[in-house]
C-alpha positions, 0 to 999 in steps of 0.5 A: 456434494461435488468432489474436488476432482469433479470441480477441477474437471468442470474448470478444465472443460471451459475457459475460466470466467474472470471478472476484472473490477479495474482497467489493467495494463493493455498487455495484461488485458490482451493476454487475459482475453486470450486465456480466459472468458474475461469481463473487463470494466472498460470505464474504470470507475470503481464498482459499487457494492451491488455491482460487485455482488453481481460480478461475484455471482457471475464468475469463477475468478474475481480480480479485484484491487484495493478500491473494492471492499468485499466483506462476508455479506457480499461473499454470502451472496456470491455464485457457487462457481466463485473459486478464486479471488485473484487480488491485484496488489499485495494488500488484502485488508479490503477482503474478508479472508475469513469469510472467503476461507469459510466458503472455500474461496481461495485468495491470491495476491501479488507480493514483492512487485511494487517494493522498489516503486513504493520505496522510491516514493517514500524516499521523495517524501523523506528527502522533499519534506525536510528540504521544503520541496513543495514550498519551493515548487509553489513559490516558483509557480506563484511567480513571487520568487525574488531570486536566491538569498542566504536565509530563504527556504531553509530546511534541514540536512539529511546526513546524520539525522535518524530515520525511524522505520515503522515496519521492516518488511520488503519495503521497509528494507528497501527504504533502509537501503536507500536512505543509508546512501543519504547518510541517514542513521536507520532505526526500526521497529517491527513485530519481530526483530531482524537477524543481526546479519540483516541489521548489519547490512543496513546499519540498522538499530532495532527499537523494541518499543514504538514510542521510543522510536517515535521519540528518537527519530527526526523522520518517521516512515510507515511501512506496515499493513492496515488492520485492526492492530495498526489502525490509527497506531499513529495517534495524538499521544504518539505524534506528541512523542515525536520530536518538534520539527520531525517529519512524518511520511506515509506511503502504506495505508491511510488508516495507520494515522489519526488524521485529525491528530496529524492536522493538529500537529502540523498546524501547531507547528510541532511537526515540520511536515508530512509526506502523504501518499495515502488517506483514510477516506480516499479519494477525499484529501482533507483541504487542511493537508492540501493548504499546508505549505509543507505537506507533499500530498500525492494521489496514491502512486506508490506502485504507479510504474508501467513495469510494476503494474505490468508485472503485477497483472502477469502475476494475477494471470499465473495465479489464475492459470495455476488454480484453473489447472487444479493446483494452488496459486503461487501467491495464495494468501493463507488465513491461518484458519481451519 
């Protein structure tokens, strides 16, 4: 049995072998090259399952992204030297944390980096769907716009409407902060109620039952993690509870919504529109969503800012350096196991 001290000495004796599954910002890749024995995915194509297994067998640290699903069987085939999965991004639902824990592999992530960026994209949907922005853009591009009229492309006013926020963590709170400035009334559902002082800051009302929140909101925006407890939490029954003419915004994870139920509600006119940045089978986007005149379909760009991607990359580097020095990474993901 190799002791912890012997493992640390082995790490310190050479540069950590780091495998990065997707292209990162040039400044991040350059710094990784200076600090580590790094292997980069220069063509940026998502790796196949077998390619990921091969990477797990040859590195000390794997740097995956949300496109890399790593399960227990894959981790069982990992090399003995794999000690850290330094995830690029906050979400870890694509990683089997329990299997990593069982094999003594630490997992880190990059929380808090993309809060404002994702909240900004959510606001694009919160504003754009009720005001029918996608339809307006399409009308101009079609060359069929005949000019201003008093009754053309009438949307709904934001001020005074109820925004229902599902998941009031960092991103949900950032959305509430922005939405309050637009005159929206904030209601939220969360696993735990926020402190009264935080509710006052956002003028937010807590709704204990998700069904009640959906039934009372004019716009619903999702900001909760993916997992067994939240998979298709917005299903046909719950969409049916939403107000006629309401909008649904999802910048969190595609699995939160029953896509067939969403499409049906849009085609029947029960929902006025949707703003989507994530999908259950990415990169495939259902043609019915693309065709619908008032569905804003974005290509998962909630975190796509130069500043955010660079900061996340440097957080990955900090996590690797701390681990390589024998310390816990500052952003270690705790599984609650063991």
